[in-house]
C-alpha positions in Angstrom: 98.0 77.6 86.1 101.7 78.9 86.0 103.1 81.5 84.3 104.3 80.2 81.0 99.9 78.9 81.3 99.7 82.0 81.2 102.3 83.9 78.3 100.6 81.4 76.4 97.2 81.6 76.7 97.8 85.8 76.2 99.6 84.4 72.9 96.3 82.8 71.6 94.1 85.8 72.0 93.1 88.3 70.0 95.1 92.3 68.9 92.0 94.6 71.3 92.6 91.5 74.2 96.0 92.1 74.4 96.1 95.5 74.3 93.3 96.0 76.7 95.5 93.1 79.1 98.4 95.8 78.3 96.3 98.3 79.7 94.7 96.1 82.7 98.3 95.4 83.7 99.8 98.6 83.3 96.8 100.1 85.7 97.9 97.4 88.2 101.3 98.4 87.9 100.4 102.1 89.4 98.2 100.4 91.7 100.7 98.6 93.5 102.9 100.8 93.2 101.0 103.6 95.1 100.0 101.2 97.6 104.5 100.6 97.9 104.3 104.7 98.3 102.7 104.6 100.8 102.7 102.2 103.1 106.3 103.4 103.1 105.4 106.8 103.8 103.5 105.5 107.0 107.0 103.5 108.1 108.4 107.6 107.8 105.7 108.6 109.7 106.4 105.9 112.6 110.2 106.1 112.1 109.9 109.4 113.0 107.3 109.6 116.2 109.9 107.4 117.7 112.9 109.7 117.3 114.6 107.1 114.3 114.7 109.5 111.5 118.0 111.7 110.9 117.4 115.3 108.7 120.3 117.3 107.5 121.0 120.1 105.1 124.6 119.0 105.0 126.2 116.6 102.3 129.3 115.6 104.8 126.5 114.5 107.3 124.1 113.4 104.8 126.6 111.0 103.1 127.7 109.4 106.8 123.9 108.6 107.6 123.9 106.5 104.5 127.3 104.6 105.8 126.0 104.2 108.7 
């Protein structure tokens, strides 16, 4: 089933069903975003343990980190 088929199918359902689909999509998007954040967290932990992360409170140094 293609994306356009899904869109066309959604057009045919009732308002209540469309609202339920909207709610489910919002929930799925939140879950995916949480998983993405968690995976980024795990990756940053590995980088820290490997000594690849640099920390500073000096704004000029932070700008230089971004430029590198």
